[in-house]
Backbone as CSV, one residue per row, in Angstrom:
resi,resn,N_x,N_y,N_z,CA_x,CA_y,CA_z,C_x,C_y,C_z
1,MET,133.428,146.180,143.030,132.577,146.962,142.114,131.203,147.150,142.736
2,ASN,130.781,148.362,142.802,129.499,148.658,143.443,128.355,148.210,142.567
3,GLU,127.384,147.596,143.201,126.207,147.135,142.462,125.286,148.311,142.169
4,ILE,124.804,148.400,140.953,123.869,149.459,140.578,122.487,149.047,141.044
5,SER,121.949,149.820,141.949,120.658,149.446,142.535,119.514,149.912,141.652
6,SER,118.473,149.128,141.647,117.266,149.483,140.904,116.508,150.550,141.663
7,PRO,115.881,151.520,140.946,115.096,152.544,141.642,114.016,151.927,142.506
8,ILE,113.501,150.753,142.096,112.421,150.149,142.870,112.920,149.717,144.230
9,ARG,114.226,149.282,144.323,114.755,148.831,145.591,114.823,149.964,146.610
10,GLU,114.919,151.191,146.133,115.097,152.321,147.024,113.778,152.945,147.458
11,LEU,112.668,152.459,146.906,111.381,153.029,147.281,110.987,152.594,148.676
12,PRO,110.401,153.475,149.488,109.881,153.070,150.790,108.647,152.201,150.588
13,LEU,108.118,151.663,151.688,106.913,150.857,151.616,105.784,151.697,151.021
14,LEU,105.186,151.211,149.953,104.190,151.979,149.221,102.797,151.671,149.721
15,SER,101.892,152.626,149.568,100.485,152.375,149.855,99.946,151.447,148.780
16,PRO,98.827,150.742,149.047,98.284,149.818,148.047,98.019,150.478,146.700
17,ARG,97.453,151.697,146.708,97.152,152.340,145.434,98.421,152.725,144.692
18,THR,99.419,153.245,145.436,100.670,153.625,144.794,101.379,152.400,144.225
19,ALA,101.290,151.277,144.954,101.890,150.040,144.464,101.261,149.623,143.140
20,LYS,99.934,149.731,143.049,99.247,149.398,141.807,99.652,150.345,140.681
21,TYR,99.835,151.616,141.036,100.226,152.612,140.042,101.604,152.286,139.461
22,VAL,102.559,151.979,140.352,103.913,151.642,139.902,103.881,150.394,139.034
23,ALA,103.098,149.397,139.473,103.023,148.152,138.715,102.422,148.368,137.331
24,ALA,101.370,149.201,137.261,100.729,149.468,135.977,101.677,150.194,135.036
25,LEU,102.462,151.142,135.559,103.440,151.842,134.731,104.479,150.876,134.172
26,MET,104.957,149.965,135.018,105.964,149.014,134.575,105.396,148.058,133.538
27,ARG,104.130,147.687,133.709,103.538,146.706,132.809,103.158,147.303,131.464
28,GLU,102.569,148.511,131.463,101.988,149.068,130.242,102.890,150.079,129.536
29,GLY,103.835,150.659,130.253,104.775,151.580,129.617,104.078,152.769,128.961
30,ASP,104.393,153.016,127.683,103.845,154.168,126.972,102.341,154.053,126.733
31,ASN,101.795,152.857,126.876,100.359,152.660,126.663,99.541,152.927,127.918
32,PHE,100.204,153.341,128.993,99.501,153.562,130.256,98.553,154.756,130.156
33,ASP,97.291,154.545,130.514,96.263,155.590,130.528,95.879,155.833,131.978
34,TYR,96.310,156.964,132.536,96.120,157.224,133.968,94.650,157.247,134.362
35,TYR,93.812,157.934,133.580,92.418,158.101,133.975,91.650,156.781,133.907
36,THR,91.931,155.954,132.896,91.294,154.644,132.825,91.735,153.782,133.996
37,TRP,93.033,153.836,134.319,93.550,153.065,135.452,92.918,153.523,136.756
38,LEU,92.825,154.839,136.950,92.276,155.375,138.197,90.827,154.973,138.379
39,GLN,90.052,155.006,137.290,88.651,154.599,137.373,88.538,153.139,137.807
40,GLY,89.378,152.277,137.230,89.338,150.867,137.591,89.724,150.632,139.038
41,VAL,90.740,151.354,139.516,91.174,151.205,140.906,90.087,151.659,141.870
42,ARG,89.444,152.769,141.548,88.378,153.254,142.427,87.216,152.272,142.505
43,GLU,86.888,151.649,141.372,85.809,150.667,141.380,86.191,149.451,142.219
44,GLU,87.439,149.002,142.107,87.882,147.870,142.911,87.860,148.210,144.394
45,GLU,88.286,149.432,144.751,88.292,149.825,146.156,86.875,149.918,146.714
46,ALA,85.941,150.396,145.881,84.551,150.479,146.324,83.986,149.084,146.583
47,HIS,84.302,148.136,145.693,83.860,146.755,145.892,84.464,146.186,147.172
48,ALA,85.737,146.488,147.419,86.418,145.948,148.587,85.793,146.457,149.879
49,LYS,85.403,147.742,149.898,84.785,148.305,151.092,83.447,147.638,151.387
50,ARG,82.669,147.414,150.325,81.372,146.770,150.547,81.544,145.325,150.990
51,ALA,82.542,144.645,150.410,82.746,143.241,150.770,83.260,143.102,152.193
52,ALA,84.095,144.045,152.638,84.652,143.970,153.982,83.562,144.056,155.037
53,ALA,82.502,144.782,154.711,81.407,144.925,155.659,80.480,143.723,155.643
54,ALA,80.464,142.984,154.532,79.515,141.884,154.399,80.120,140.516,154.691
55,PHE,81.437,140.390,154.597,82.073,139.084,154.775,83.169,139.156,155.829
56,THR,83.276,138.110,156.605,84.299,138.052,157.648,85.372,137.035,157.351
57,SER,85.169,136.187,156.365,86.168,135.195,156.004,86.451,135.278,154.523
58,GLY,87.666,134.918,154.139,88.027,134.951,152.724,89.261,134.126,152.473
59,GLU,89.721,134.097,151.242,90.887,133.331,150.869,91.964,134.252,150.362
60,MET,93.200,133.794,150.385,94.324,134.587,149.914,94.463,134.413,148.410
61,ILE,94.432,135.505,147.668,94.600,135.438,146.227,95.603,136.503,145.818
62,PRO,96.273,136.367,144.674,97.236,137.377,144.233,96.570,138.728,144.077
63,ALA,97.253,139.784,144.537,96.705,141.128,144.401,96.569,141.465,142.936
64,LYS,95.445,142.074,142.562,95.204,142.406,141.159,95.768,143.773,140.834
65,ILE,96.375,143.904,139.697,96.925,145.167,139.228,96.265,145.486,137.910
66,GLY,95.519,146.592,137.864,94.852,146.974,136.624,93.809,145.962,136.248
67,ASN,93.896,145.396,135.038,92.893,144.487,134.527,93.240,143.018,134.756
68,GLY,94.330,142.693,135.434,94.651,141.294,135.636,95.760,141.114,136.634
69,SER,96.027,139.880,137.026,97.077,139.572,137.975,98.403,139.396,137.237
70,ILE,99.490,139.595,137.952,100.805,139.402,137.367,101.110,137.910,137.374
71,THR,101.525,137.372,136.259,101.790,135.947,136.142,103.180,135.630,136.656
72,PRO,103.394,134.397,137.202,104.715,134.044,137.722,105.818,134.197,136.691
73,GLY,105.537,133.879,135.438,106.566,133.972,134.414,107.103,135.366,134.246
74,ARG,106.232,136.325,134.345,106.668,137.710,134.167,107.412,138.194,135.403
75,GLN,107.053,137.695,136.570,107.706,138.156,137.791,109.162,137.721,137.846
76,ASP,109.486,136.580,137.235,110.826,136.036,137.376,111.906,136.987,136.881
77,SER,111.550,137.854,135.919,112.548,138.747,135.341,112.598,140.098,136.029
78,TRP,111.817,140.260,137.108,111.778,141.549,137.798,112.709,141.536,139.008
79,PRO,113.078,142.719,139.510,113.869,142.787,140.739,113.098,142.170,141.900
80,ASP,113.843,141.710,142.919,113.211,141.027,144.046,112.153,141.885,144.724
81,SER,112.450,143.177,144.932,111.494,144.042,145.627,110.235,144.246,144.810
82,ALA,110.389,144.358,143.465,109.216,144.532,142.616,108.386,143.262,142.604
83,ARG,109.090,142.071,142.558,108.366,140.814,142.536,107.587,140.613,143.828
84,ALA,108.198,141.009,144.957,107.510,140.884,146.239,106.310,141.808,146.300
85,LEU,106.475,143.003,145.723,105.378,143.975,145.715,104.214,143.462,144.895
86,MET,104.514,142.883,143.717,103.462,142.457,142.810,102.736,141.208,143.275
87,THR,103.404,140.385,144.088,102.785,139.133,144.513,102.240,139.220,145.925
88,ARG,102.210,140.422,146.482,101.682,140.583,147.831,100.224,140.122,147.860
89,ALA,99.926,139.232,148.771,98.577,138.669,148.856,97.746,139.449,149.850
90,ALA,96.450,139.414,149.634,95.524,140.104,150.526,94.291,139.251,150.698
91,PRO,93.701,139.221,151.919,92.483,138.432,152.126,91.305,139.075,151.423
92,VAL,90.745,138.387,150.463,89.594,138.884,149.718,88.545,137.793,149.687
93,ALA,87.306,138.134,149.984,86.238,137.144,149.987,86.012,136.600,148.586
94,ARG,85.624,135.310,148.506,85.390,134.694,147.211,84.305,135.431,146.434
95,ALA,83.290,135.922,147.138,82.203,136.635,146.461,82.724,137.899,145.785
96,LEU,83.682,138.582,146.418,84.269,139.778,145.812,85.054,139.400,144.562
97,TRP,85.817,138.320,144.640,86.602,137.874,143.484,85.684,137.582,142.305
98,GLN,84.539,136.952,142.571,83.608,136.637,141.501,82.964,137.898,140.940
99,SER,82.620,138.847,141.825,81.945,140.053,141.351,82.836,140.872,140.446
100,ASN,84.163,140.895,140.724,85.083,141.639,139.866,85.109,141.065,138.450
101,HIS,84.982,139.742,138.337,84.971,139.121,137.022,83.636,139.327,136.325
102,GLU,82.561,139.374,137.101,81.247,139.565,136.503,81.100,140.958,135.906
103,THR,81.704,141.976,136.555,81.571,143.337,136.046,82.259,143.511,134.702
104,ARG,83.252,142.678,134.405,83.939,142.794,133.117,83.015,142.392,131.974
105,ASN,82.013,141.579,132.276,81.100,141.104,131.237,79.857,141.981,131.115
106,GLU,79.817,143.078,131.834,78.662,143.970,131.765,78.576,144.642,130.396
107,THR,77.361,144.939,129.989,77.160,145.749,128.806,77.426,147.211,129.170
108,PRO,77.739,148.059,128.202,77.950,149.480,128.516,76.747,150.105,129.218
109,LYS,75.545,149.700,128.823,74.339,150.233,129.447,74.256,149.841,130.915
110,ALA,74.556,148.577,131.215,74.513,148.108,132.598,75.612,148.763,133.421
111,ARG,76.786,148.975,132.817,77.891,149.611,133.524,77.550,151.048,133.892
112,LEU,76.931,151.767,132.962,76.551,153.144,133.238,75.481,153.205,134.329
113,LYS,74.532,152.285,134.281,73.506,152.249,135.319,74.135,152.009,136.687
114,ARG,75.116,151.105,136.739,75.781,150.822,138.010,76.521,152.061,138.520
115,ARG,77.125,152.823,137.621,77.828,154.037,138.040,76.850,155.090,138.572
116,LEU,75.690,155.191,137.936,74.675,156.114,138.440,74.161,155.657,139.799
117,GLU,74.056,154.360,139.991,73.637,153.844,141.302,74.665,154.169,142.372
118,LYS,75.955,154.161,141.994,77.003,154.541,142.942,76.864,156.007,143.348
119,VAL,76.502,156.862,142.398,76.298,158.272,142.725,75.094,158.417,143.660
120,ARG,74.037,157.663,143.387,72.868,157.717,144.274,73.215,157.184,145.665
121,ASP,74.058,156.166,145.732,74.513,155.672,147.037,75.270,156.763,147.782
122,ALA,76.079,157.529,147.039,76.807,158.639,147.665,75.829,159.688,148.187
123,TRP,74.720,159.891,147.458,73.686,160.812,147.933,73.071,160.294,149.234
124,ASP,72.779,159.002,149.285,72.205,158.413,150.497,73.170,158.546,151.674
125,ASP,74.460,158.340,151.412,75.459,158.499,152.473,75.503,159.937,152.969
126,PHE,75.399,160.881,152.043,75.392,162.295,152.408,74.173,162.636,153.261
127,GLN,73.017,162.102,152.886,71.806,162.377,153.643,71.844,161.738,155.031
128,ALA,72.489,160.587,155.131,72.530,159.887,156.420,73.607,160.436,157.343
129,SER,74.556,161.178,156.788,75.681,161.666,157.590,75.352,163.001,158.259
130,ARG,75.852,163.137,159.456,75.727,164.405,160.173,77.030,165.197,160.134
131,ALA,78.014,164.640,159.461,79.334,165.275,159.417,79.291,166.549,158.584
132,ARG,79.979,167.540,159.060,80.099,168.779,158.312,80.987,168.537,157.093
133,GLY,80.530,168.938,155.956,81.295,168.729,154.736,81.015,167.406,154.059
134,ALA,79.992,166.674,154.507,79.662,165.386,153.889,79.237,165.554,152.438
135,VAL,78.779,166.746,152.082,78.340,166.987,150.713,79.467,166.798,149.708
136,TYR,80.719,166.960,150.143,81.837,166.849,149.207,81.960,165.436,148.643
137,GLY,81.600,164.424,149.435,81.640,163.061,148.941,80.672,162.859,147.789
138,TYR,79.472,163.415,147.938,78.477,163.295,146.873,78.897,164.092,145.644
139,LEU,79.327,165.321,145.843,79.730,166.148,144.704,80.945,165.546,143.989
140,GLY,81.822,164.902,144.740,82.954,164.237,144.116,82.516,163.092,143.214
141,SER,81.463,162.365,143.634,80.940,161.273,142.808,80.300,161.813,141.532
142,VAL,79.572,162.915,141.656,78.969,163.541,140.473,80.061,164.013,139.520
143,PHE,81.078,164.653,140.071,82.183,165.151,139.249,82.873,164.009,138.507
144,GLU,83.080,162.898,139.199,83.800,161.769,138.609,83.059,161.176,137.419
145,ILE,81.756,160.954,137.560,81.021,160.306,136.470,80.889,161.239,135.269
146,VAL,80.726,162.534,135.510,80.588,163.478,134.396,81.908,163.616,133.644
147,THR,83.010,163.808,134.369,84.292,163.998,133.697,84.749,162.705,133.012
148,HIS,84.373,161.565,133.577,84.716,160.283,132.947,84.096,160.190,131.553
149,HIS,82.818,160.526,131.443,82.132,160.418,130.155,82.484,161.579,129.216
150,LYS,82.732,162.741,129.791,83.123,163.868,128.950,84.474,163.596,128.298
151,GLY,85.397,162.986,129.059,86.712,162.679,128.514,86.659,161.682,127.378
152,ARG,85.593,160.901,127.309,85.419,159.925,126.239,84.390,160.375,125.207
153,ARG,84.002,161.635,125.297,83.033,162.226,124.371,81.709,161.457,124.368
154,ARG,81.267,161.105,125.563,80.019,160.370,125.715,79.047,161.100,126.634
155,THR,79.126,162.421,126.611,78.264,163.205,127.486,76.794,163.023,127.139
156,LYS,76.451,162.998,125.844,75.061,162.817,125.434,74.521,161.476,125.918
157,LYS,75.356,160.472,125.858,74.952,159.149,126.336,74.686,159.195,127.833
158,LEU,75.540,159.881,128.563,75.332,160.026,130.009,74.028,160.757,130.296
159,LEU,73.771,161.846,129.575,72.531,162.601,129.779,71.309,161.717,129.531
160,ARG,71.334,160.986,128.435,70.183,160.154,128.080,69.903,159.105,129.155
161,HIS,70.945,158.446,129.632,70.754,157.403,130.632,70.445,157.982,132.015
162,ALA,70.987,159.165,132.319,70.710,159.779,133.615,69.233,160.147,133.737
163,PHE,68.691,160.776,132.694,67.276,161.136,132.747,66.392,159.890,132.782
164,LYS,66.779,158.871,132.040,66.017,157.626,132.050,66.109,156.953,133.410
165,PHE,67.262,157.031,134.045,67.497,156.445,135.367,66.525,157.002,136.396
166,ALA,66.195,158.294,136.263,65.293,158.953,137.211,63.885,159.128,136.662
167,ASN,63.611,158.520,135.501,62.287,158.654,134.871,61.920,160.115,134.626
168,LEU,62.882,160.869,134.114,62.674,162.277,133.799,62.723,162.463,132.284
169,PRO,62.030,163.477,131.763,62.080,163.737,130.311,63.483,164.148,129.880
170,PHE,63.891,163.646,128.734,65.241,163.904,128.249,65.401,165.334,127.769
171,ASP,66.492,165.982,128.183,66.821,167.336,127.746,68.252,167.302,127.217
172,ARG,68.413,167.288,125.902,69.733,167.154,125.303,70.618,168.369,125.558
173,ASN,70.031,169.508,125.934,70.803,170.722,126.174,71.120,170.950,127.644
174,ALA,70.775,169.994,128.498,70.990,170.160,129.929,72.477,170.128,130.266
175,ASP,72.868,170.872,131.287,74.230,170.783,131.796,74.405,169.408,132.429
176,PRO,75.478,168.676,132.105,75.622,167.312,132.622,75.702,167.228,134.143
177,PHE,76.348,168.206,134.780,76.399,168.187,136.241,74.998,168.335,136.832
178,SER,74.220,169.270,136.300,72.856,169.458,136.772,72.012,168.206,136.532
179,ALA,72.200,167.590,135.368,71.413,166.404,135.018,71.685,165.250,135.982
180,VAL,72.955,165.012,136.287,73.294,163.912,137.188,72.808,164.204,138.610
181,ILE,72.960,165.442,139.060,72.464,165.798,140.393,70.954,165.603,140.464
182,ARG,70.252,166.108,139.472,68.791,166.006,139.458,68.341,164.535,139.403
183,SER,69.130,163.712,138.745,68.745,162.314,138.556,69.097,161.415,139.736
184,THR,69.908,161.911,140.640,70.355,161.058,141.757,70.008,161.599,143.139
185,CYS,69.387,162.764,143.210,69.102,163.372,144.519,67.715,163.037,145.034
186,ASP,66.987,162.137,144.339,65.650,161.717,144.778,64.684,162.883,144.949
187,ASP,64.903,163.932,144.134,64.006,165.089,144.135,63.908,165.740,145.517
188,GLU,65.024,165.765,146.238,65.024,166.291,147.603,65.660,167.674,147.725
189,ILE,66.145,168.241,146.629,66.684,169.605,146.671,66.051,170.420,145.555
190,ASP,66.013,171.729,145.747,65.330,172.598,144.785,66.245,172.972,143.629
191,ASN,65.653,173.609,142.631,66.403,173.978,141.423,67.532,174.952,141.725
192,LYS,67.330,175.815,142.703,68.358,176.798,143.041,69.619,176.097,143.555
193,THR,69.436,175.106,144.403,70.585,174.368,144.938,71.268,173.555,143.848
194,ILE,70.468,172.919,142.989,71.041,172.149,141.874,71.895,173.059,140.998
195,SER,71.384,174.244,140.698,72.119,175.188,139.866,73.416,175.623,140.542
196,LYS,73.348,175.874,141.846,74.542,176.313,142.582,75.599,175.220,142.591
197,TRP,75.199,174.001,142.879,76.159,172.900,142.900,76.743,172.647,141.515
198,SER,75.913,172.808,140.493,76.401,172.623,139.135,77.458,173.668,138.782
199,ARG,77.219,174.914,139.135,78.200,175.971,138.868,79.502,175.690,139.610
200,ALA,79.378,175.227,140.841,80.573,174.926,141.633,81.397,173.823,140.962
201,LEU,80.727,172.779,140.470,81.445,171.675,139.828,82.026,172.083,138.470
202,ARG,81.354,172.977,137.772,81.911,173.474,136.515,83.185,174.267,136.774
203,TYR,83.204,175.006,137.884,84.415,175.743,138.242,85.549,174.772,138.570
204,VAL,85.213,173.703,139.297,86.211,172.683,139.619,86.759,172.061,138.339
205,ALA,85.868,171.739,137.399,86.294,171.110,136.142,87.234,172.012,135.353
206,LEU,87.045,173.309,135.439,87.856,174.250,134.680,89.189,174.563,135.345
207,CYS,89.238,174.497,136.671,90.400,175.030,137.385,91.197,174.019,138.201
208,LYS,90.623,172.873,138.501,91.314,171.906,139.364,92.412,171.169,138.615
209,ALA,93.539,170.977,139.266,94.604,170.144,138.705,94.175,168.681,138.786
210,PRO,94.555,167.853,137.805,94.129,166.448,137.801,94.500,165.681,139.064
211,SER,95.617,166.037,139.689,96.085,165.289,140.857,95.422,165.726,142.162
212,THR,94.632,166.792,142.121,94.013,167.323,143.336,92.617,166.748,143.520
213,GLN,92.295,166.341,144.734,90.967,165.829,145.028,89.934,166.954,144.973
214,VAL,88.707,166.582,144.595,87.627,167.564,144.492,87.391,168.239,145.839
215,LYS,87.306,167.457,146.889,87.041,168.005,148.219,88.107,169.007,148.623
216,ARG,89.362,168.633,148.430,90.459,169.530,148.821,90.421,170.818,148.026
217,PHE,90.206,170.705,146.728,90.190,171.906,145.885,89.063,172.851,146.304
218,MET,87.862,172.284,146.503,86.719,173.124,146.831,86.882,173.788,148.193
219,LYS,87.418,173.057,149.147,87.607,173.631,150.477,88.655,174.738,150.450
220,GLU,89.732,174.522,149.688,90.772,175.554,149.594,90.268,176.782,148.849
221,ALA,89.284,176.587,147.953,88.711,177.723,147.221,87.675,178.477,148.051
222,GLY,87.305,177.927,149.208,86.345,178.608,150.069,85.049,177.857,150.275
223,GLY,84.903,176.702,149.639,83.685,175.916,149.806,82.815,175.904,148.560
224,VAL,81.679,175.232,148.682,80.770,175.076,147.541,80.253,176.425,147.063
225,ASN,79.773,177.236,147.982,79.221,178.546,147.602,80.273,179.420,146.928
226,ALA,81.492,179.386,147.463,82.556,180.212,146.887,82.884,179.750,145.465
227,CYS,82.929,178.436,145.241,83.218,177.921,143.894,82.126,178.328,142.907
228,ALA,80.866,178.265,143.365,79.760,178.679,142.502,79.867,180.157,142.155
229,ASP,80.220,180.980,143.144,80.359,182.424,142.904,81.542,182.721,141.978
230,LEU,82.629,181.988,142.154,83.799,182.197,141.302,83.495,181.831,139.853
231,TYR,82.722,180.778,139.664,82.358,180.412,138.297,81.506,181.511,137.666
232,ALA,80.520,182.011,138.420,79.647,183.071,137.899,80.454,184.324,137.578
233,ARG,81.439,184.618,138.425,82.237,185.827,138.224,83.178,185.710,137.022
234,ASP,83.854,184.549,136.914,84.896,184.403,135.906,84.445,183.761,134.596
235,TYR,83.368,182.945,134.661,82.981,182.185,133.473,81.478,182.279,133.154
236,GLY,80.784,183.189,133.836,79.344,183.314,133.609,79.032,183.927,132.261
237,ARG,77.763,184.222,132.078,77.314,184.794,130.805,78.046,186.092,130.494
238,GLY,78.461,186.216,129.261,79.149,187.427,128.829,80.624,187.408,129.118
239,ARG,81.119,186.312,129.743,82.551,186.225,130.038,83.151,185.015,129.346
240,ARG,84.455,185.068,129.120,85.141,183.948,128.480,85.456,182.890,129.518
């Protein structure tokens, strides 16, 4: 009698992010929230990159999936390949392990400030880079924080904290993309550029598929200027 193989056994070796995605789906089922999961994974990856540059030694700890590690009791009932995937260990510095736990205890205000600081860090990286197309990294960070808060109906909260972050007067009617750019660019670009980048990101928000990266979408559309022009043409004043 032929053994019925589990779909997990037939999967090729997965990338770390895909492995976390599969594990989260198996663990949470119908309660799985893709955007919340993706935000958490991106934050963990950002912490890992910073820790890798600062630490050369670390200890082996169970790989984290979503908001916690998989417990041995739960693994026992899973297929061998899934159990091996979930318990795969990775060298992580103790300081990184502690920082991940500390961020869970942050207040919403502190968490938002940290996210704005990440966008400003992306601006600094863009300014320090000589690579062509480095601006996409910064614009992707702006897009991520705005859409994250818009999806939770917290755009006004983002606007209020963004202006406060940059010591600017609060404008409740400001476009959120423009507000975040203005608050994180260290006053190094003019209003015309801020407006152009904002239009480009609004076009991305309206037309990009959720699975497509911001950089890829904008480049395939013709670049930042082309996205800004397309928004003005298709969604500007007087148009639906």
